[in-house]
C-alpha positions as CSV (number, residue, x, y, z in Angstrom):
1,M,-81.9,92.2,89.2
2,T,-79.4,94.8,87.9
3,T,-77.6,93.6,84.8
4,P,-74.1,94.8,83.9
5,E,-75.7,96.5,80.9
6,S,-78.2,98.5,83.0
7,S,-75.5,99.3,85.6
8,S,-73.2,100.6,82.8
9,A,-76.1,102.6,81.3
10,A,-76.8,104.2,84.7
11,A,-73.2,105.3,85.3
12,P,-72.4,108.7,83.8
13,A,-69.8,108.7,81.1
14,A,-66.6,110.6,81.4
15,P,-66.7,113.9,79.3
16,R,-64.4,114.3,76.4
17,G,-61.2,116.2,77.1
18,P,-61.2,119.9,76.5
19,T,-59.7,121.3,73.3
20,R,-56.9,123.9,73.6
21,A,-59.5,126.6,72.5
22,E,-61.9,125.5,75.2
23,A,-59.2,125.6,77.8
24,F,-57.9,128.9,76.6
25,R,-61.4,130.5,77.0
26,F,-61.7,129.1,80.5
27,W,-58.3,130.3,81.7
28,L,-59.0,133.7,80.2
29,K,-62.4,133.9,82.0
30,L,-60.7,132.8,85.2
31,G,-58.2,135.6,84.9
32,F,-60.9,138.2,85.0
33,I,-63.1,136.6,87.8
34,S,-60.4,135.4,90.2
35,F,-61.2,137.6,93.1
36,G,-61.3,136.5,96.8
37,G,-57.7,135.6,97.4
38,P,-56.2,132.1,97.0
39,A,-59.1,130.3,98.9
40,G,-61.7,131.9,96.7
41,Q,-59.7,131.3,93.5
42,I,-59.1,127.7,94.3
43,A,-62.8,127.3,95.1
44,V,-63.7,128.7,91.7
45,M,-61.3,126.2,90.0
46,H,-62.7,123.3,92.0
47,E,-66.2,124.2,91.1
48,E,-65.5,124.7,87.4
49,L,-63.0,121.9,86.7
50,V,-63.9,119.2,89.2
51,E,-67.7,119.6,89.7
52,R,-69.1,121.2,86.6
53,R,-66.8,120.4,83.7
54,R,-65.2,117.3,85.2
55,W,-61.9,117.9,83.5
56,I,-60.0,116.4,86.5
57,S,-61.0,114.2,89.4
58,E,-61.2,115.4,93.0
59,R,-58.2,113.3,94.1
60,R,-56.0,114.5,91.3
61,F,-57.0,118.1,91.9
62,L,-56.1,117.9,95.6
63,H,-52.9,116.0,94.8
64,A,-51.8,118.9,92.6
65,L,-53.0,121.5,95.2
66,N,-51.0,119.8,98.0
67,Y,-47.8,120.2,95.9
68,C,-48.5,123.9,95.1
69,M,-49.1,124.6,98.8
70,V,-45.6,123.7,99.8
71,L,-44.0,125.9,97.1
72,P,-43.0,129.6,97.5
73,G,-45.3,131.7,95.3
74,P,-49.0,132.2,94.8
75,E,-50.5,128.7,95.1
76,A,-53.7,129.4,93.1
77,Q,-51.7,130.6,90.1
78,Q,-49.4,127.7,90.4
79,L,-52.3,125.3,90.6
80,A,-53.7,126.8,87.4
81,T,-50.3,126.3,85.8
82,Y,-50.1,122.7,86.9
83,L,-53.6,121.8,85.7
84,G,-53.0,123.5,82.3
85,W,-49.7,121.7,82.0
86,L,-51.3,118.3,82.9
87,M,-54.0,118.7,80.3
88,H,-52.1,120.4,77.4
89,R,-48.4,120.1,78.0
90,T,-46.0,123.0,78.6
91,V,-47.9,125.4,76.4
92,G,-51.1,124.6,78.3
93,G,-49.3,125.4,81.6
94,L,-47.9,128.7,80.3
95,V,-51.3,129.7,78.9
96,A,-53.1,128.8,82.2
97,G,-50.6,130.5,84.5
98,G,-50.1,133.5,82.2
99,L,-53.8,134.2,81.8
100,F,-54.2,134.0,85.6
101,V,-51.8,137.0,85.8
102,L,-52.1,139.1,82.7
103,P,-55.6,140.6,83.2
104,S,-54.5,141.8,86.7
105,L,-51.3,143.3,85.2
106,F,-53.2,145.3,82.6
107,I,-55.8,146.5,85.1
108,L,-53.1,147.5,87.7
109,I,-51.1,149.4,85.1
110,A,-54.3,151.4,84.2
111,L,-55.2,152.0,87.9
112,S,-51.6,152.9,88.8
113,W,-51.6,155.5,86.0
114,V,-54.9,157.0,87.3
115,Y,-53.4,157.0,90.9
116,L,-50.2,158.9,89.9
117,A,-51.7,161.2,87.3
118,Y,-54.9,162.2,89.3
119,G,-54.2,161.1,92.8
120,S,-54.0,164.7,94.1
121,V,-57.5,165.4,92.8
122,P,-59.8,165.8,95.9
123,V,-62.2,163.1,94.8
124,V,-59.4,160.5,94.3
125,A,-57.5,161.7,97.4
126,G,-60.6,161.3,99.5
127,F,-61.3,157.9,98.2
128,F,-57.8,156.7,99.0
129,Y,-58.0,158.3,102.4
130,G,-60.8,155.8,103.2
131,I,-59.1,152.9,101.6
132,K,-56.0,153.1,103.8
133,P,-57.7,152.1,107.1
134,A,-59.6,149.4,105.4
135,V,-56.4,147.8,104.2
136,T,-55.1,147.9,107.8
137,A,-58.3,146.0,108.8
138,L,-57.8,143.5,106.0
139,V,-54.3,142.7,107.0
140,A,-55.4,142.2,110.6
141,H,-58.2,139.9,109.4
142,A,-55.6,138.0,107.3
143,A,-53.5,137.5,110.4
144,W,-56.5,136.2,112.3
145,R,-57.5,133.8,109.5
146,V,-54.0,132.3,109.1
147,G,-53.4,132.2,112.9
148,S,-56.6,130.4,113.7
149,R,-55.8,127.7,111.2
150,T,-52.1,127.4,112.0
151,L,-51.3,128.1,115.7
152,K,-52.5,124.9,117.2
153,N,-50.0,124.6,120.1
154,A,-47.5,126.5,122.3
155,W,-44.5,125.7,120.0
156,L,-46.2,127.4,117.0
157,W,-47.4,130.3,119.1
158,A,-43.8,130.9,120.2
159,I,-42.5,130.9,116.7
160,A,-45.2,133.4,115.6
161,T,-44.4,135.7,118.6
162,G,-40.7,135.4,117.9
163,A,-41.2,136.4,114.3
164,F,-43.2,139.4,115.3
165,V,-40.6,140.6,117.8
166,A,-37.7,139.9,115.3
167,L,-39.4,142.2,112.8
168,F,-41.0,144.8,115.0
169,A,-38.4,145.3,117.7
170,L,-35.2,144.0,116.2
171,D,-35.8,144.9,112.5
172,L,-34.2,141.6,111.4
173,P,-34.2,140.9,107.6
174,F,-37.1,138.8,106.4
175,P,-35.0,136.0,104.8
176,L,-33.3,135.4,108.1
177,I,-36.6,135.0,109.9
178,V,-37.8,132.5,107.3
179,F,-34.6,130.5,107.6
180,A,-34.8,130.5,111.4
181,A,-38.4,129.4,111.4
182,G,-37.7,126.6,109.0
183,L,-34.7,125.5,111.1
184,I,-36.9,125.5,114.3
185,G,-39.5,123.5,112.5
186,W,-36.9,121.0,111.3
187,V,-35.6,120.5,114.8
188,G,-39.1,120.5,116.4
189,G,-40.3,117.9,113.9
190,R,-37.7,115.5,115.4
191,V,-38.0,116.5,119.0
192,A,-41.8,116.8,119.2
193,P,-43.1,115.6,115.9
194,G,-46.8,115.7,117.0
195,K,-46.5,119.4,117.5
196,F,-45.4,120.0,113.9
197,V,-48.0,118.0,112.0
198,A,-49.7,120.4,109.7
199,G,-53.4,120.8,109.8
200,G,-55.9,122.9,108.0
201,G,-55.2,123.6,104.4
202,H,-58.0,123.8,101.9
203,G,-59.5,120.4,102.8
204,S,-61.2,117.9,100.8
205,A,-64.5,118.6,99.1
206,A,-67.3,116.1,98.7
207,Q,-66.8,113.3,96.3
208,G,-69.3,112.0,93.8
209,H,-69.0,114.3,90.8
210,G,-68.8,111.5,88.3
211,P,-65.9,110.3,86.1
212,A,-63.5,112.9,84.9
213,C,-61.4,113.4,81.8
214,I,-58.3,112.9,84.0
215,D,-59.7,110.5,86.6
216,D,-58.1,108.9,89.7
217,H,-56.8,106.0,87.7
218,T,-56.1,107.7,84.4
219,P,-52.5,106.9,83.4
220,T,-50.1,109.8,83.6
221,P,-49.8,111.4,80.1
222,T,-46.5,110.8,78.4
223,H,-45.4,114.5,78.7
224,A,-46.0,114.4,82.4
225,R,-43.8,111.4,83.2
226,F,-40.6,112.2,85.1
227,T,-37.2,111.8,83.3
228,W,-33.9,113.3,84.3
229,A,-33.3,114.5,80.7
230,R,-36.5,116.5,80.8
231,F,-35.7,117.8,84.3
232,R,-32.3,119.1,83.1
233,A,-33.8,120.6,80.0
234,V,-36.4,122.6,82.0
235,L,-33.9,123.7,84.5
236,V,-31.4,124.9,81.9
237,A,-34.2,126.7,80.0
238,S,-35.6,128.4,83.1
239,L,-32.2,129.6,84.3
240,G,-31.2,130.6,80.8
241,L,-34.4,132.7,80.4
242,W,-33.8,134.4,83.7
243,A,-30.2,135.1,83.0
244,L,-31.0,136.4,79.5
245,A,-33.6,138.8,80.8
246,L,-31.5,140.1,83.7
247,G,-28.4,140.2,81.5
248,T,-30.3,142.2,78.8
249,L,-31.5,144.8,81.4
250,T,-28.0,145.0,82.8
251,A,-26.4,145.5,79.4
252,A,-28.9,148.1,78.5
253,Y,-29.2,150.1,81.7
254,G,-26.3,149.0,83.9
255,W,-26.4,146.7,87.0
256,H,-27.4,149.6,89.2
257,G,-30.1,150.8,86.8
258,V,-33.7,150.7,88.1
259,L,-34.9,147.8,85.9
260,A,-31.9,145.5,86.6
261,Q,-32.3,146.1,90.3
262,M,-36.0,145.4,90.1
263,G,-35.3,142.2,88.3
264,W,-32.8,141.0,90.9
265,F,-34.8,142.2,93.9
266,F,-38.1,140.6,92.8
267,T,-36.4,137.3,91.9
268,K,-35.3,137.1,95.6
269,A,-38.8,138.1,96.7
270,A,-40.4,135.4,94.6
271,L,-38.4,132.7,96.3
272,L,-39.5,133.9,99.8
273,T,-43.3,134.0,99.3
274,F,-44.1,131.2,101.7
275,G,-47.5,131.8,103.2
276,G,-48.9,134.2,100.6
277,A,-48.4,137.8,99.7
278,Y,-48.9,139.2,103.1
279,A,-45.9,137.3,104.4
280,V,-43.5,138.7,101.8
281,L,-44.8,142.3,101.9
282,P,-42.5,143.3,104.8
283,Y,-39.5,142.2,102.7
284,V,-40.9,144.1,99.7
285,Y,-41.3,147.1,101.9
286,Q,-37.8,146.9,103.3
287,G,-36.3,146.8,99.8
288,A,-38.7,148.9,97.7
289,V,-39.5,151.7,100.2
290,E,-36.5,151.9,102.6
291,H,-33.6,150.7,100.5
292,H,-34.4,151.6,96.8
293,Q,-37.0,154.3,97.6
294,W,-39.1,153.4,94.6
295,L,-42.2,154.5,96.4
296,T,-43.3,155.8,99.8
297,A,-45.0,154.0,102.7
298,G,-48.3,155.7,102.0
299,Q,-48.1,154.6,98.3
300,M,-47.4,151.1,99.4
301,I,-50.6,151.0,101.4
302,D,-52.6,152.4,98.5
303,G,-51.0,149.8,96.2
304,L,-52.2,147.0,98.5
305,A,-55.7,148.4,98.3
306,L,-55.6,148.3,94.5
307,G,-54.2,144.8,94.6
308,E,-57.0,143.7,96.9
309,T,-59.7,145.0,94.5
310,T,-58.4,143.5,91.3
311,P,-58.5,139.9,90.0
312,G,-55.5,137.7,90.2
313,P,-53.1,136.8,93.1
314,L,-52.5,139.5,95.7
315,I,-48.8,139.4,95.1
316,M,-49.7,141.4,91.9
317,V,-49.3,144.4,94.2
318,V,-45.7,144.2,93.0
319,A,-46.8,145.4,89.6
320,F,-48.0,148.6,91.3
321,V,-44.6,148.9,93.1
322,G,-42.9,148.5,89.8
323,F,-45.1,151.1,88.0
324,V,-44.6,153.7,90.7
325,G,-40.9,153.0,90.8
326,G,-40.5,153.4,87.0
327,W,-42.6,156.5,87.0
328,T,-40.9,158.1,90.1
329,K,-37.4,157.4,88.8
330,A,-38.4,158.5,85.2
331,I,-36.3,155.8,83.7
332,F,-37.1,156.9,80.1
333,G,-37.2,160.6,80.8
334,T,-39.9,163.0,82.1
335,D,-41.8,162.8,78.8
336,A,-42.4,159.0,78.9
337,L,-43.6,158.5,82.5
338,F,-46.4,156.1,81.6
339,L,-44.1,154.0,79.4
340,A,-41.6,153.9,82.2
341,G,-44.2,152.7,84.7
342,A,-45.7,150.1,82.3
343,V,-42.3,148.6,81.4
344,A,-41.2,148.5,85.1
345,A,-44.5,146.8,86.1
346,S,-44.0,144.2,83.3
347,V,-40.4,143.6,84.3
348,V,-41.4,143.1,88.0
349,T,-44.2,140.8,87.1
350,F,-41.9,138.7,84.9
351,F,-39.3,138.1,87.5
352,T,-41.9,137.5,90.3
353,F,-43.7,134.7,88.4
354,L,-40.9,133.1,86.5
355,P,-39.9,130.9,89.5
356,S,-43.5,129.7,89.8
357,F,-43.6,128.4,86.3
358,C,-40.2,126.8,86.8
359,F,-41.3,125.0,90.0
360,I,-44.4,123.5,88.3
361,L,-42.7,122.4,85.1
362,L,-39.7,121.0,87.1
363,G,-41.6,119.2,89.9
364,G,-44.9,118.3,88.2
365,P,-43.7,115.1,86.6
366,F,-42.2,113.9,89.9
367,I,-45.5,114.7,91.7
368,E,-47.5,112.9,89.1
369,S,-45.3,109.8,89.6
370,T,-46.2,109.6,93.3
371,H,-50.0,110.0,93.3
372,G,-49.7,110.0,97.1
373,K,-50.7,112.8,99.3
374,L,-47.9,115.3,99.7
375,G,-48.3,116.9,103.2
376,F,-46.5,119.8,104.8
377,T,-43.1,119.2,106.2
378,A,-42.1,120.2,109.7
379,P,-39.9,123.1,108.4
380,L,-42.8,124.4,106.4
381,T,-45.1,124.2,109.4
382,G,-42.5,126.4,111.3
383,I,-42.4,128.9,108.5
384,T,-46.2,129.0,108.3
385,A,-46.3,129.8,112.0
386,A,-43.8,132.6,111.6
387,V,-45.9,134.0,108.8
388,V,-48.6,134.9,111.4
389,G,-46.2,137.0,113.3
390,V,-45.0,138.6,110.1
391,I,-48.6,139.6,109.1
392,V,-49.3,141.0,112.5
393,N,-46.2,143.2,112.2
394,L,-47.5,144.4,108.8
395,A,-50.8,145.3,110.4
396,V,-49.1,147.3,113.1
397,F,-46.9,149.0,110.5
398,F,-49.9,150.0,108.4
399,A,-51.9,151.1,111.5
400,V,-49.1,153.4,112.7
401,H,-48.9,155.1,109.2
402,V,-52.6,155.4,108.9
403,L,-53.5,156.6,112.4
404,W,-50.6,158.9,112.8
405,P,-49.9,160.1,109.2
406,R,-47.4,162.8,110.4
407,G,-45.5,160.4,112.7
408,L,-46.2,159.3,116.3
409,G,-45.7,162.8,117.5
410,G,-48.4,164.2,115.2
411,P,-52.2,164.3,115.6
412,F,-54.3,161.2,115.7
413,A,-56.5,160.5,112.6
414,W,-59.8,160.0,114.3
415,G,-61.7,159.8,111.0
416,A,-59.3,157.1,109.7
417,A,-59.7,155.2,113.0
418,A,-63.5,155.2,112.7
419,I,-63.4,153.9,109.1
420,G,-60.9,151.2,110.1
421,L,-63.0,150.1,113.0
422,A,-66.1,149.9,110.8
423,A,-64.1,147.9,108.2
424,G,-62.9,145.6,111.0
425,V,-66.5,145.0,112.2
426,A,-67.6,144.3,108.6
427,L,-64.9,141.7,108.2
428,F,-64.8,140.0,111.6
429,R,-68.5,140.3,112.6
430,Y,-70.4,140.3,109.4
431,K,-67.9,138.5,107.2
432,L,-68.3,140.8,104.2
433,G,-66.1,140.3,101.2
434,V,-63.0,142.4,100.4
435,I,-64.4,144.4,97.5
436,P,-67.5,145.8,99.3
437,V,-65.4,146.6,102.4
438,V,-62.8,148.5,100.4
439,L,-65.3,150.3,98.2
440,G,-67.5,151.2,101.1
441,S,-64.5,152.5,103.0
442,G,-63.4,154.6,100.0
443,V,-66.9,156.2,99.8
444,A,-66.7,156.9,103.5
445,G,-63.4,158.6,103.1
446,L,-64.7,160.6,100.2
447,A,-67.7,161.7,102.3
448,L,-65.5,162.6,105.2
449,Q,-63.3,164.8,103.0
450,V,-66.4,166.6,101.6
451,V,-67.6,167.3,105.1
452,R,-64.2,168.7,106.1
453,S,-64.0,170.9,103.0
454,A,-67.5,172.2,103.7
455,L,-66.7,173.0,107.4
456,A,-63.4,174.6,106.4
457,G,-65.2,176.8,103.8
458,S,-68.0,177.9,106.2
């Protein structure tokens, strides 16, 4: 017979809660190893926090993730912010979310400087020649991944096709496409609700990891309970911080100055990042390349390659955009180009991620008060379907610029096409990771340039 004492002895005890120092070390480590896009980053957090350390239970982890998935912005960074906030109040959330981003920012600043200062060196130029077609294959692979999970019926296929046509043929603004897709989803959810039930997502992992510090039935901590007073305080603080930062840049450099325009533009971009970085990149391209001319189309592709091979959320490519824009516009004079790029990259990163922190600190207490599964709404399902068309448009845009670098009337880049095809096979057929594909393509590009130079010299 099993006695209560023996049963109790057999059951594993809940671990003690992490100290702030232990949490800080974990979030710092995560910031340097968070490769693999949101799915990989969330998988790492699940393995470390739910399975190995047992700082939070499976159900509470997924509950937080479901909320982050319906927000604009990088869901993995927002999930880190949420969990840090739940464990160690507002400071914990700021530390967790900040350390998810800062290593990537510093790495991208360094890589952007190398790119601009030494990009014309044959070795570097050859490497980036190979990377460009690999990025095209990566974007096409992202469209396939999202589409296979999202487009479950004719309604959603129609939305995705319409979004592609709206961008590719009609050149409609990205915010309008997002609004229209959300509206169609809202109407469709009432006319044919079964067609707009979201599926997929990250799924539920296996249970049975043992009791956690924050378990299924652990009472919500005092700081995480919803009150209107706290809601108003966070909202005022967030808006005040945004207004102070943008107002300071405007007062120092004028509303039409590069830094103020970057702050305003990337605030808008941050509020439109439904569906991940690939979905908002066409909007960033429209504004940064075509309107403000902070960088060229070719530089945008190179920046995406750098963003793919550094830790942190892919939306960190905006730091590259900011660095190149600050450098190109020489906002502090021609003698301080690195400083201009570093400051611009930091400004862009601040305005891109400020809304993410705001959403978590504002909505977290309400979500903790429900403890029920927060599914996708019908409008969000419509937006997610449109994202597939948007990503396909981005792949076509990159392919045109990579395969016909001098325009459609110019020569076809057979070497780039071969590298892109090989990258596609590696991704679709052999399911290789992003980093080996990008690095391998870069080496192939470098080898191709060496062969061409040898043939030209002979």
